[in-house]
Structure formats: C-alpha cells, structure tokens
Backbone bond lengths (Angstrom), bond angles and torsions (degrees), N, CA, C in turn:
res aa  C-N    CA-C-N  psi(-1)  N-CA   C-N-CA  omega(-1)  CA-C   N-CA-C  phi
1 M - - - 1.467 - - 1.523 110.33 -
2 A 1.321 116.80 144.27 1.467 121.84 179.83 1.519 111.87 -96.42
3 I 1.326 117.30 4.78 1.462 121.10 179.27 1.523 108.63 -121.09
4 T 1.322 116.45 143.66 1.460 120.00 178.62 1.517 109.96 -145.33
5 M 1.318 117.09 167.66 1.458 123.46 174.76 1.525 106.56 -135.84
6 Y 1.320 115.78 115.06 1.455 119.78 -173.12 1.525 112.68 -68.40
7 Q 1.337 117.23 -38.09 1.461 119.89 179.83 1.532 109.11 -92.21
8 S 1.313 116.04 60.38 1.460 121.22 176.46 1.524 108.73 -121.87
9 D 1.329 116.20 163.94 1.458 120.99 -176.52 1.526 110.85 -56.05
10 R 1.341 115.50 135.06 1.459 125.56 174.80 1.530 113.64 68.95
11 M 1.320 117.01 7.57 1.472 119.72 178.94 1.523 110.50 -81.76
12 F 1.321 115.35 152.73 1.461 122.13 171.84 1.520 107.85 -99.86
13 V 1.335 116.95 121.13 1.470 121.77 179.37 1.525 107.95 -100.39
14 S 1.318 117.20 112.92 1.467 121.25 -178.23 1.524 110.28 -75.71
15 P 1.351 117.69 160.03 1.462 120.04 174.34 1.523 112.58 -55.52
16 A 1.329 117.86 -36.40 1.468 120.15 179.66 1.517 111.26 -66.12
17 N 1.356 117.45 -41.39 1.465 120.57 177.03 1.522 110.36 -62.25
18 D 1.326 116.33 -44.56 1.459 121.78 -178.82 1.524 110.91 -62.68
19 A 1.344 116.53 -44.75 1.462 120.62 -179.27 1.519 111.66 -64.19
20 A 1.333 117.28 -38.72 1.467 120.59 179.65 1.521 110.72 -61.24
21 L 1.339 116.78 -39.39 1.465 120.86 179.11 1.517 110.87 -65.13
22 Y 1.343 117.19 -51.00 1.468 120.12 -177.71 1.519 111.79 -64.95
23 S 1.327 117.00 -35.27 1.461 119.84 178.15 1.521 110.47 -62.39
24 A 1.338 116.51 -42.31 1.467 120.04 179.35 1.521 111.14 -65.44
25 I 1.339 117.08 -40.99 1.466 120.80 178.92 1.526 111.05 -61.01
26 L 1.349 116.35 -33.69 1.463 121.67 -178.67 1.525 112.19 -94.19
27 N 1.340 116.60 22.09 1.464 121.64 177.74 1.528 111.95 57.61
28 N 1.332 115.41 33.62 1.469 121.55 177.39 1.525 112.75 54.78
29 T 1.332 115.34 37.08 1.459 120.52 176.87 1.525 109.39 -109.92
30 S 1.322 115.72 153.90 1.455 122.63 177.56 1.521 108.78 -124.40
31 G 1.326 116.82 147.17 1.453 119.49 179.65 1.513 111.98 175.40
32 V 1.316 115.43 -178.44 1.460 123.54 -178.10 1.521 109.50 -86.30
33 L 1.335 116.78 139.35 1.453 121.59 174.39 1.526 108.78 -84.75
34 A 1.312 116.41 128.53 1.464 120.73 -177.49 1.522 110.83 -71.58
35 N 1.341 114.89 148.12 1.463 122.87 173.41 1.524 112.93 59.24
36 R 1.328 115.92 39.39 1.463 121.59 173.07 1.526 107.56 -118.45
37 G 1.336 116.48 120.53 1.455 119.21 -175.88 1.514 110.08 59.39
38 N 1.327 115.97 -134.43 1.465 121.52 179.27 1.525 112.19 -106.82
39 N 1.342 116.25 26.45 1.468 122.20 173.29 1.527 112.98 55.22
40 F 1.344 116.71 35.22 1.466 121.61 178.36 1.535 112.22 55.64
41 A 1.332 116.54 39.83 1.470 120.13 178.06 1.524 109.94 -57.74
42 L 1.337 116.34 138.45 1.458 122.24 -174.90 1.525 110.85 -108.60
43 T 1.327 116.64 136.90 1.459 122.79 173.93 1.522 108.75 -129.84
44 I 1.343 115.96 156.14 1.463 121.22 -172.92 1.524 109.86 -124.80
45 D 1.329 115.67 138.46 1.459 122.36 171.50 1.527 106.74 -139.79
46 G 1.332 115.78 98.01 1.462 119.89 -174.77 1.514 110.94 65.86
47 L 1.328 117.15 -119.24 1.465 121.72 178.27 1.528 111.94 -99.34
48 V 1.330 116.63 8.92 1.462 120.47 -178.36 1.529 109.66 -103.18
49 V 1.327 115.74 126.60 1.462 122.07 177.17 1.523 107.79 -108.65
50 S 1.338 116.42 125.57 1.464 121.55 177.58 1.526 109.17 -101.36
51 I 1.327 115.94 136.66 1.459 123.15 -178.75 1.518 108.29 -112.76
52 D 1.333 116.34 121.15 1.462 121.43 -176.69 1.532 110.53 -80.72
53 T 1.320 115.73 -177.54 1.459 121.73 -174.39 1.529 111.81 -67.85
54 G 1.326 115.35 156.90 1.455 121.13 178.67 1.512 110.88 165.99
55 Q 1.322 115.31 178.09 1.463 121.88 178.87 1.522 110.24 -133.89
56 A 1.332 115.28 150.05 1.457 122.18 176.11 1.520 108.60 -145.18
57 V 1.318 115.74 161.11 1.460 121.41 172.41 1.522 107.53 -118.19
58 I 1.339 116.20 125.27 1.460 122.00 179.09 1.522 107.78 -126.94
59 G 1.306 117.12 116.02 1.457 120.91 -179.26 1.512 113.11 56.79
60 G 1.335 116.94 35.58 1.449 121.83 -179.68 1.506 114.51 81.63
61 R 1.338 118.12 2.19 1.457 122.51 -178.50 1.530 109.76 -102.84
62 L 1.334 117.48 128.44 1.458 122.00 -179.88 1.520 109.40 -80.73
63 I 1.331 116.08 122.18 1.465 123.63 -179.73 1.521 107.97 -110.92
64 E 1.324 117.63 137.77 1.458 120.38 178.14 1.519 110.70 -139.39
65 I 1.334 115.86 135.76 1.461 122.38 168.97 1.520 106.45 -104.40
66 T 1.331 116.33 122.37 1.466 121.04 -175.18 1.524 113.38 -103.25
67 A 1.327 117.25 -11.82 1.467 122.58 175.87 1.519 107.16 -152.03
68 L 1.330 117.04 163.32 1.463 120.51 -175.10 1.527 112.07 -52.94
69 E 1.333 115.15 131.33 1.465 122.65 172.54 1.519 107.51 -110.82
70 S 1.347 117.33 141.75 1.461 121.01 -178.43 1.522 111.04 -117.74
71 V 1.329 115.26 141.08 1.459 122.64 177.84 1.520 107.81 -128.00
72 T 1.320 117.05 130.48 1.460 121.06 175.74 1.524 109.02 -94.25
73 V 1.324 115.73 121.94 1.463 121.77 -177.75 1.529 109.27 -86.54
74 P 1.332 119.30 134.61 1.465 120.08 176.66 1.523 110.77 -64.90
75 A 1.314 116.30 142.09 1.468 121.36 -178.59 1.522 110.90 -67.06
76 N 1.347 114.78 150.03 1.470 122.63 174.13 1.532 111.93 51.52
77 S 1.311 114.38 52.80 1.462 119.40 -177.59 1.521 109.90 -144.81
78 S 1.317 116.17 178.55 1.461 121.66 174.99 1.517 108.28 -144.83
79 G 1.329 115.61 155.98 1.454 119.38 -179.26 1.503 110.91 167.34
80 S 1.332 116.93 -145.29 1.461 122.11 -175.74 1.520 110.76 -136.12
81 I 1.338 115.98 142.82 1.457 122.42 169.63 1.530 106.48 -86.13
82 C 1.326 117.03 120.61 1.461 120.19 -168.45 1.524 113.30 -128.24
83 L 1.335 114.25 150.63 1.452 122.21 158.03 1.523 106.11 -89.84
84 V 1.328 116.99 130.96 1.462 120.36 -174.44 1.523 110.12 -122.90
85 V 1.332 116.23 125.49 1.456 121.84 167.37 1.524 106.72 -99.72
86 D 1.340 115.72 124.51 1.467 121.72 -175.35 1.530 108.61 -131.74
87 L 1.335 115.47 97.62 1.462 120.36 -176.04 1.524 112.72 -78.98
88 T 1.338 118.12 -1.31 1.464 119.86 174.50 1.521 111.07 -76.44
89 K 1.337 116.83 -17.07 1.464 120.74 -179.47 1.525 110.23 -86.58
90 T 1.319 116.09 159.19 1.457 122.46 -178.59 1.519 109.98 -112.25
91 N 1.321 116.68 130.83 1.452 121.13 176.76 1.529 110.28 -73.28
92 T 1.311 116.09 150.98 1.461 121.99 -178.71 1.525 109.94 -99.58
93 V 1.344 116.01 125.91 1.459 121.56 -175.61 1.524 110.03 -109.38
94 T 1.335 115.49 137.30 1.463 121.96 174.84 1.520 108.62 -121.43
95 G 1.342 116.83 132.29 1.459 121.03 179.24 1.515 112.09 82.01
96 N 1.324 115.55 -170.44 1.459 122.64 -178.21 1.524 110.59 -113.31
97 A 1.331 115.09 141.69 1.460 120.16 179.88 1.524 109.67 -55.72
98 G 1.318 115.97 132.67 1.460 121.50 -179.29 1.507 113.52 98.25
99 D 1.348 116.99 -21.03 1.458 120.47 178.06 1.524 110.32 -81.69
100 T 1.320 116.64 153.80 1.464 120.45 179.40 1.525 111.72 -67.80
101 T 1.337 116.62 -20.49 1.465 120.58 -179.34 1.526 112.71 -89.59
102 Y 1.319 117.06 -0.75 1.467 120.89 -177.13 1.525 110.17 -70.16
103 S 1.325 116.61 131.81 1.466 120.80 177.56 1.525 109.64 -150.37
104 V 1.309 115.32 157.58 1.461 121.79 -179.36 1.518 109.33 -126.85
105 A 1.326 116.47 125.08 1.461 121.46 171.45 1.525 106.86 -91.10
106 V 1.336 116.11 112.89 1.467 120.77 -173.72 1.524 109.68 -83.19
107 N 1.320 115.72 110.08 1.465 122.25 178.24 1.524 112.57 -98.66
108 Q 1.328 116.28 -4.74 1.461 120.73 -173.87 1.522 113.35 -86.85
109 V 1.324 118.04 4.94 1.458 121.01 173.72 1.524 108.12 -140.67
110 Y 1.335 115.64 139.49 1.462 120.41 -179.42 1.529 108.39 -161.32
111 T 1.337 115.67 172.55 1.461 121.22 175.02 1.523 108.78 -103.56
112 S 1.341 115.80 151.24 1.463 118.61 -176.25 1.522 110.20 -157.89
113 A 1.340 115.21 150.54 1.462 121.58 168.75 1.525 106.70 -94.51
114 V 1.318 116.46 108.76 1.463 122.14 -173.44 1.522 109.43 -101.44
115 T 1.321 117.53 122.26 1.457 121.97 173.96 1.527 108.59 -98.49
116 G 1.318 115.95 153.19 1.461 119.34 -178.08 1.517 111.26 81.41
117 S 1.328 116.43 -165.75 1.462 121.10 -177.01 1.521 110.75 -74.28
118 L 1.330 116.03 152.86 1.455 121.81 -178.68 1.528 110.85 -84.43
119 T 1.325 115.64 147.70 1.458 122.04 172.32 1.518 108.20 -98.69
120 Q 1.321 116.75 122.76 1.462 120.97 -179.63 1.528 109.23 -135.44
121 D 1.333 115.45 71.79 1.459 121.59 179.21 1.523 110.68 -68.83
122 D 1.334 115.64 159.05 1.465 120.72 169.76 1.525 107.02 -82.11
123 L 1.319 117.11 103.36 1.455 122.17 -175.00 1.519 112.87 -68.39
124 N 1.318 116.37 -15.19 1.462 120.63 -179.13 1.514 112.66 -102.80
125 D 1.317 116.07 9.98 1.465 120.12 178.69 1.525 110.46 -142.57
126 G 1.325 115.86 48.14 1.455 121.36 175.03 1.504 116.07 90.79
127 G 1.344 118.43 -3.34 1.460 120.91 179.25 1.514 111.58 -81.76
128 F 1.336 115.82 164.62 1.458 119.98 -174.56 1.534 114.37 -124.55
129 I 1.335 117.90 -28.39 1.474 119.74 -172.13 1.527 110.13 -129.41
130 Y 1.328 115.54 134.47 1.472 121.24 173.54 1.513 108.16 -136.19
131 E 1.331 116.20 121.29 1.466 122.88 179.75 1.530 109.03 -106.80
132 L 1.334 116.27 111.77 1.466 122.02 -179.06 1.520 108.74 -97.55
133 P 1.343 118.47 113.56 1.473 119.91 -177.41 1.527 112.11 -76.62
134 L 1.331 115.40 133.00 1.463 121.48 172.72 1.525 110.99 -97.09
135 A 1.334 116.66 -29.81 1.467 122.10 179.02 1.520 108.45 -162.51
136 S 1.319 115.94 152.98 1.457 120.52 169.75 1.524 107.99 -93.12
137 F 1.337 116.52 155.02 1.456 119.76 -178.78 1.523 111.01 -136.79
138 V 1.327 114.30 152.86 1.461 123.19 168.40 1.515 105.97 -132.25
139 S 1.331 117.62 129.11 1.458 120.18 -176.32 1.523 111.38 -120.31
140 T 1.327 113.88 152.31 1.458 122.18 169.69 1.528 106.32 -105.91
141 A 1.312 117.25 -163.27 1.460 120.34 178.88 1.527 111.64 -68.93
142 T 1.348 117.05 -22.87 1.467 118.94 -173.20 1.527 115.32 -132.17
143 S 1.328 118.28 -6.77 1.464 118.80 -174.03 1.531 111.41 -144.66
144 V 1.337 114.12 168.15 1.466 121.74 -178.09 1.522 109.44 -132.04
145 T 1.326 116.33 139.71 1.458 122.49 170.31 1.516 108.17 -114.31
146 L 1.340 116.44 129.90 1.461 121.54 -177.69 1.518 111.29 -110.77
147 T 1.314 116.41 146.42 1.461 123.18 169.66 1.512 107.25 -124.04
148 N 1.319 116.24 117.51 1.461 120.47 -174.68 1.519 110.83 -62.60
149 M 1.338 115.95 133.94 1.465 121.71 178.54 1.522 111.55 -125.08
150 T 1.327 117.19 7.99 1.453 120.10 -174.32 1.521 110.86 -60.79
151 G 1.330 116.54 120.95 1.452 121.99 173.33 1.516 109.02 -109.97
152 Y 1.329 117.02 117.57 1.447 119.15 179.35 1.519 110.11 -68.50
153 L 1.310 116.07 143.76 1.456 121.28 -179.25 1.519 108.99 -56.89
154 N 1.303 115.42 128.91 1.464 122.84 -176.66 1.525 113.08 64.29
155 D 1.344 116.97 18.11 1.459 120.97 177.22 1.528 108.23 -154.51
156 T 1.318 117.07 110.95 1.463 120.25 -178.83 1.516 112.61 -75.91
157 G 1.361 117.05 -15.56 1.458 119.39 -167.67 1.524 108.61 73.24
158 W 1.340 117.07 172.23 1.460 120.01 -178.55 1.529 110.21 -75.13
159 L 1.344 115.95 125.27 1.452 123.38 179.85 1.522 109.58 -117.07
160 T 1.322 116.83 150.21 1.462 120.97 178.79 1.519 109.64 -76.38
161 L 1.314 116.02 130.06 1.456 121.83 179.41 1.524 109.72 -75.73
162 P 1.340 118.37 131.06 1.475 119.10 172.97 1.528 109.53 -62.68
163 N 1.335 117.10 117.24 1.457 121.50 -172.38 1.516 112.18 -85.05
164 A 1.319 115.24 153.90 1.464 121.13 173.99 1.530 109.34 -67.92
165 T 1.316 116.08 149.37 1.460 121.28 178.78 1.526 110.17 -59.24
166 G 1.320 116.19 128.72 1.456 120.92 176.92 1.511 115.03 88.80
167 L 1.336 118.20 -2.35 1.461 119.83 178.25 1.527 109.36 -64.25
168 V 1.325 116.46 130.33 1.463 121.91 -179.57 1.519 108.97 -104.31
169 I 1.328 115.85 125.60 1.461 121.75 179.62 1.519 108.42 -115.73
170 G 1.332 116.11 127.76 1.452 121.04 -177.92 1.513 112.94 -76.16
171 S 1.316 115.94 178.74 1.459 122.36 -179.43 1.530 110.67 -59.10
172 G 1.319 115.95 130.27 1.456 120.46 -179.91 1.511 114.13 77.45
173 G 1.317 117.36 5.75 1.457 120.70 -177.19 1.518 113.05 -88.50
174 F 1.328 115.64 168.96 1.456 120.72 179.14 1.528 109.61 -166.16
175 T 1.319 115.41 162.88 1.461 123.28 167.58 1.528 106.18 -129.12
176 Q 1.317 117.25 120.66 1.461 121.03 -174.63 1.527 110.88 -139.09
177 Y 1.341 114.61 156.32 1.458 119.43 172.05 1.526 109.42 -140.34
178 R 1.329 114.40 159.38 1.460 121.14 -179.51 1.517 108.54 -149.99
179 V 1.335 116.71 142.53 1.463 121.47 175.55 1.517 107.43 -121.10
180 K 1.323 116.04 115.32 1.460 121.59 -176.54 1.518 109.16 -132.53
181 N 1.332 115.50 120.28 1.463 121.33 179.42 1.524 111.70 51.32
182 N 1.358 114.57 46.15 1.461 122.39 177.19 1.526 113.93 64.52
183 V 1.326 116.46 23.02 1.465 121.12 172.82 1.528 107.52 -118.87
184 V 1.333 116.88 132.23 1.462 122.74 -179.41 1.525 109.77 -97.60
185 Y 1.330 115.57 131.45 1.465 122.13 176.08 1.527 107.73 -118.43
186 I 1.322 117.34 130.81 1.463 122.48 174.91 1.522 107.32 -124.66
187 R 1.343 116.61 125.99 1.454 118.67 178.78 1.521 109.68 -130.10
188 L 1.329 114.58 140.05 1.462 122.79 -175.43 1.521 108.97 -130.33
189 Q 1.329 115.43 147.05 1.462 118.87 176.87 1.513 109.71 -150.26
190 A 1.338 115.30 136.81 1.470 123.95 173.69 1.526 113.01 57.83
191 L 1.350 116.79 46.76 1.460 120.52 173.98 1.526 108.59 -90.15
192 D 1.320 116.74 124.95 1.464 121.20 -178.62 1.523 108.48 -96.18
193 T 1.337 115.90 89.58 1.464 120.27 -176.50 1.517 112.80 -71.62
194 S 1.332 117.95 -13.63 1.466 119.33 178.28 1.519 111.39 -72.35
195 K 1.336 117.58 -15.61 1.459 121.00 -176.94 1.535 112.36 -117.27
196 T 1.324 116.98 9.87 1.458 120.31 -176.45 1.520 110.92 -75.45
197 T 1.326 116.92 127.82 1.462 122.01 -178.43 1.516 111.73 -64.09
198 N 1.338 117.55 -46.67 1.460 121.45 -176.61 1.527 111.35 -91.73
199 A 1.318 116.74 46.54 1.461 123.03 176.41 1.518 110.82 52.60
200 N 1.345 117.48 -113.26 1.458 119.33 -171.79 1.525 113.40 -99.22
201 Q 1.318 119.58 10.59 1.457 120.79 178.93 1.533 110.56 -74.31
202 I 1.322 116.02 137.39 1.462 121.38 -179.20 1.521 111.46 -109.52
203 G 1.303 117.72 -49.01 1.458 120.40 -179.05 1.510 110.38 176.44
204 T 1.334 116.43 -168.80 1.460 121.46 -177.04 1.524 110.37 -135.03
205 I 1.316 116.03 121.26 1.452 121.95 173.80 1.523 107.97 -87.38
206 P 1.337 120.56 148.58 1.461 119.89 176.88 1.528 111.18 -50.60
207 S 1.318 116.63 135.16 1.465 120.79 -172.50 1.522 112.70 -60.51
208 K 1.337 117.47 -26.83 1.469 118.72 179.39 1.521 111.78 -67.32
209 Y 1.344 117.03 -15.63 1.456 121.18 177.12 1.526 112.13 -103.55
210 A 1.320 116.65 5.65 1.458 119.98 179.00 1.530 108.60 -80.23
211 P 1.319 117.09 146.55 1.467 119.63 -176.23 1.525 111.44 -75.33
212 S 1.331 115.75 164.49 1.460 120.58 177.39 1.525 111.15 -77.77
213 I 1.339 117.67 -13.70 1.456 121.32 172.25 1.520 108.26 -97.80
214 T 1.321 117.23 164.03 1.455 119.70 -169.57 1.521 113.70 -84.43
215 F 1.327 120.23 -17.07 1.454 118.29 178.65 1.517 110.81 -159.83
216 M 1.314 114.08 162.12 1.457 122.37 171.53 1.530 107.41 -125.50
217 A 1.315 117.43 143.25 1.458 121.20 179.76 1.519 110.17 -94.32
218 A 1.330 115.91 147.78 1.466 120.37 178.98 1.507 110.03 -146.60
219 G 1.329 116.42 143.41 1.458 120.68 170.53 1.514 109.12 -87.17
220 M 1.321 117.41 132.61 1.463 121.45 -175.77 1.520 109.65 -123.16
221 D 1.326 116.82 153.03 1.468 122.63 177.13 1.514 109.35 -120.10
222 D 1.338 117.03 142.60 1.461 118.65 173.64 1.529 109.05 -88.25
223 S 1.312 117.11 -177.87 1.460 120.88 -173.93 1.524 113.19 -65.23
224 S 1.322 116.99 -19.76 1.463 119.53 179.74 1.516 112.20 -84.04
225 G 1.319 116.52 -7.86 1.453 119.71 -178.49 1.516 113.54 90.46
226 T 1.348 117.35 -0.20 1.461 120.80 179.07 1.527 109.74 -76.45
227 P 1.319 118.53 126.12 1.468 120.07 -179.36 1.526 111.51 -73.38
228 Y 1.323 115.95 141.21 1.451 122.75 173.52 1.520 108.52 -127.26
229 G 1.315 116.39 140.03 1.456 120.40 178.32 1.515 110.40 -85.21
230 I 1.310 117.40 76.91 1.459 122.30 -178.57 1.517 109.30 -100.33
231 E 1.315 117.01 133.18 1.449 121.52 175.53 1.522 109.59 -91.13
232 L 1.307 115.75 126.18 1.454 120.56 175.97 1.526 107.59 -100.87
233 H 1.320 116.45 114.17 1.465 122.02 -175.49 1.524 110.74 -97.85
234 V 1.329 115.74 138.53 1.461 121.85 172.11 1.520 107.20 -122.56
235 Q 1.328 116.64 108.39 1.452 120.64 -179.38 1.528 110.58 -78.32
236 T 1.325 116.28 162.70 1.462 120.00 179.35 1.527 111.68 -65.12
237 S 1.331 118.00 -19.18 1.468 121.12 175.01 1.517 111.85 -75.11
238 G 1.348 116.69 -15.20 1.452 122.35 -176.39 1.517 113.81 102.83
239 L 1.338 117.59 -10.13 1.469 121.04 -179.89 1.525 110.09 -66.62
240 I 1.337 115.72 131.93 1.454 122.26 178.11 1.524 108.49 -112.32
241 Y 1.322 116.53 129.89 1.458 119.52 176.77 1.523 109.17 -146.37
242 A 1.337 114.81 162.24 1.462 121.22 -178.11 1.517 109.87 -112.21
243 N 1.315 116.62 140.61 1.460 122.77 173.26 1.521 109.03 -107.22
244 Y 1.358 116.91 130.27 1.447 121.60 178.06 1.527 107.83 -157.43
245 V 1.327 116.24 162.27 1.464 120.37 -177.94 1.515 110.47 -66.72
246 S 1.316 117.93 -44.41 1.457 122.13 177.61 1.504 108.71 -150.56
247 P 1.336 118.47 156.00 1.468 120.09 179.16 1.516 111.31 -60.84
248 H 1.310 116.23 149.05 1.453 121.80 -179.92 1.518 109.74 -105.31
249 N 1.300 116.83 132.89 1.458 120.30 173.38 1.521 109.22 -69.56
250 G 1.310 115.76 146.98 1.453 119.15 -175.96 1.514 110.49 84.48
251 G 1.316 115.94 -176.95 1.450 120.25 -174.43 1.511 113.20 -92.18
252 I 1.332 116.31 145.50 1.447 121.78 170.91 1.522 107.64 -110.25
253 G 1.317 116.78 155.25 1.447 120.34 179.82 1.503 111.02 -163.68
254 G 1.311 115.20 165.17 1.449 119.80 179.72 1.512 110.27 163.93
255 T 1.322 116.59 -177.31 1.454 122.14 -177.74 1.520 109.56 -135.50
256 I 1.333 116.54 139.40 1.453 120.73 171.65 1.521 108.34 -126.86
257 T 1.314 115.48 154.54 1.456 122.27 -177.06 1.521 108.59 -139.85
258 Y 1.331 116.44 138.52 1.460 119.52 174.37 1.528 109.79 -153.40
259 P 1.325 117.39 148.72 1.463 120.63 179.83 1.521 111.07 -81.63
260 L 1.308 117.33 149.77 1.450 121.82 170.92 1.525 109.27 -81.56
261 G 1.328 115.55 148.33 1.464 118.73 179.48 1.489 110.96 77.24
C-alpha cells in the first residue's frame, strides 16, 4: 500500500515522523518555550558564555538544557550564541533497545558560537542543520558583549519597528511591534507628526505580519491627553501611516491589535 498512518495500532513512529507532526502543529516555527527552567539565561566570564536551563522546539524537536552549558566565543569576532540541531551527526547508543541498560548519547544537538550567517534548513524536508540564535555577540581579545535575541515560540517579544525616514520621536517615545499567538500588537508613543518629513508615514512592519485588510483604525491621544480620532493604517505591504485632518503638535501614541489570517 502507498498510504499509511503513523499513529495507528502496532505502528512504529520514528523521531522524524513525530517531529514533522509537531512542526506542522506549530506552523513550522522554532523558538524558546517560555517559563521552562531558567529560560536559557546567559552569563559571561571573559570569553566564556554560560547558558542556563530551558527548553526550545526546533523543527518540531524538543530541546532541553538541564544544567549549565558553556560556549567559548572566538576573540575579536561577532556572531550568535546558538542552539544547533545537526542531523549529519550520529547519536551514540549503549546496550540493546528494550533493555534497562539501553541509553542514547544525543550528539545531534549542541550549543555553539556561530560566526557569519546562520544555517536554518527545513529539517522536515531534507535539511540537516538548524541554528537557533539565543543572543548575538561581539567580542574583543578578552571579553564578550551580548544582545539578547531570544524569541519565545509563538511570541516574538517587543521589537523595534523600522521607522520611516524623518520620523521624530519625543523623549521616552518608541515604535514597537509584537506577534504573540498569531496576534499582532503595534504600540506607539510620543511621535511628533508635526515634524515628520514623510508626512503621515510612521514605519514598516514585516509584510508577513501585515493584515489581509488594508488598514486598522485606532484612537490616539496627544501629549496633552486630548483624544483625536486618528486612523492608523497598516497596508498589506507593511507600511504604517496615520490619517488626520492636520498634524498635531506634541506626541501621539496608542496601541492597535489585529489577528493574523
């Protein structure tokens, strides 16, 4: 027969079959699971980066660090501290399957300081290596500076929105977006639209997070607390802009939310 069902009576479900299922359930995304262990907290001692306990899913495969792992960063370099799944490696087996002494030393996952571009193959479609960055690093001859890059699975955390050229942001202001459980959040604070070079353009969210409709409406407040009925548009290209009768002095801000799909 050319058809099969892996989760059927008396069937053997391989790790690859299992991973393909979980990857599909998670929309083929990889990332860190929140609130597991110490969320892969990173500490530095000279050129050595220690990675604390935590869990992640990479290509449908559950990865766990159960005790501190250490990575030595090359001097005078830059790159990423990564969890790496490498299916080109072979796991080491001791004993016979079914025996109480049977054990597997998993060599197909490890931590690494990766310089250059990351390899992120589709592990469920013939790929072999996926490098999940936990932080970016820049090193000198004796020390390392880290920038956290951990994205929780189904939650990007708050990211800085790429702003339109000439956008003026007041003191304490920001433009940010977040994607959590397929819901997009955009929040703005202290935008001075009276001084914006490109009129009402604010910035551009990645197009994959742009809605299938051309805009979302939002109520916005200026710095005085006076409400203005400003429409915040999100085009399918990802461009975000505001519609209003005239620019407002002082900062405008607010939050909009919309589901993906």
